[in-house]
Each structure stands twice: as structure tokens, then as C-alpha cells.
C-alpha positions, -999 to 999 in steps of 0.1 A, spaced: -598 67 244 -577 81 273 -573 114 254 -611 116 251 -615 109 288 -591 137 296 -609 161 274 -642 152 290 -628 157 324 -615 192 314 -648 201 299 -667 190 330 -643 209 352 -649 240 331 -687 235 333 -685 231 371 -663 261 374 -687 283 353 -717 270 373 -699 278 406 -691 313 394 -727 319 384 -740 306 417 -716 328 436 -728 358 416 -764 349 421 -760 345 458 -741 379 460 -769 396 440 -795 380 462 -778 392 494 -773 428 480 -808 430 467 -823 417 500 -801 442 519 -811 471 497 -848 461 501 -844 458 538 -854 421 537 -836 397 561 -841 365 578 -853 331 568 -866 340 533 -832 353 523 -815 323 538 -839 300 519 -831 318 486 -794 315 493 -797 278 502 -818 272 471 -791 287 449 -765 266 467 -786 235 462 -789 241 425 -751 245 423 -746 212 441 -771 194 418 -753 207 388 -719 196 401 -734 162 410 -749 158 375 -716 166 359 -697 141 381 -724 115 374 -720 120 337 -683 116 339 -687 84 359 -712 71 334 -689 79 305 -661 61 323 -682 30 328 -693 31 292 -657 35 281 -646 5 302 -674 -16 288 -662 -7 252 -627 -16 261 -638 -50 275 -660 -56 244 -630 -48 222 -608 -72 242 -634 -100 240 -638 -94 202 -600 -96 199 -600 -128 219 -628 -144 199 -612 -134 167 -580 -151 178 -599 -182 188 -616 -183 154 -583 -179 136 -563 -203 157 -585 -234 151 -564 -264 142 -560 -269 105 -576 -302 95 -549 -325 82 -555 -344 49 -565 -380 52 -538 -396 30 -550 -432 37 -586 -423 29 -575 -405 -3 -554 -435 -14 -582 -459 -7 -607 -437 -25 -583 -434 -55 -577 -471 -56 -615 -478 -54 -621 -453 -83 -593 -469 -103 -607 -504 -97 -642 -492 -106 -629 -477 -138 -609 -508 -147 -639 -531 -141 -661 -507 -162 -636 -507 -191 -630 -545 -189 -667 -552 -197 
């Protein structure tokens, strides 16, 4: 399970890195396009901020997914531990000892009953 966790973290880091690269490229393209068009001011800043916000949302979503996966994995480990413990408790019940006295009395009673039936 730890290997899977490591693989998920590497994959998430790669997704975050790719998203950050695309966001940087989009911000650079927006700045250059705005500069070539002669547009400046709050509208360009708003566009840049929106691109930055989308990048942050993507990073947050990836981190939340990792955290959720970790919680799920921990719950699975706990369930496995509880299942193991319950199995041990089921297996380790005391073995019922035979009732020698009851068996002897039952055998004697059966023998006497057979004797009295044969005697008639």
C-alpha cells in the first residue's frame, strides 16, 4: 500500500507541475497578447489573476485527492487490522472439554436400560 501511495504522490506532483507550466504559459501569452494589442490595466490584471486562481484550484484539488486517498488507505488498514483481530478472537475460543462424568453416567444409564429391556 505504501508503494501505491508513493506512486500516487509522484503522479499528483507531475499533474501539478504540468498544470503550473500551462498556467505560466497562459499568463505569458496573455501578457504578450495584451501588450501587442495595446491593452493594459485592470482587465489584464483580472485575466492574469483568473489564470492564477485556476492554477491554485487545480493544485488544491490534487492535494485534496491525495489527502482523501490517504484517509481511505488508513481506513482500509484499520479495517484489515480489525478483521485480523476478529479472526484471531474467533479462532482462539477455548475448546470445550469433554464431560467425562456425564458420558460415563449416560453410558451407565444406557447399559442399565438395555439390561432391563433384555431381562424382561
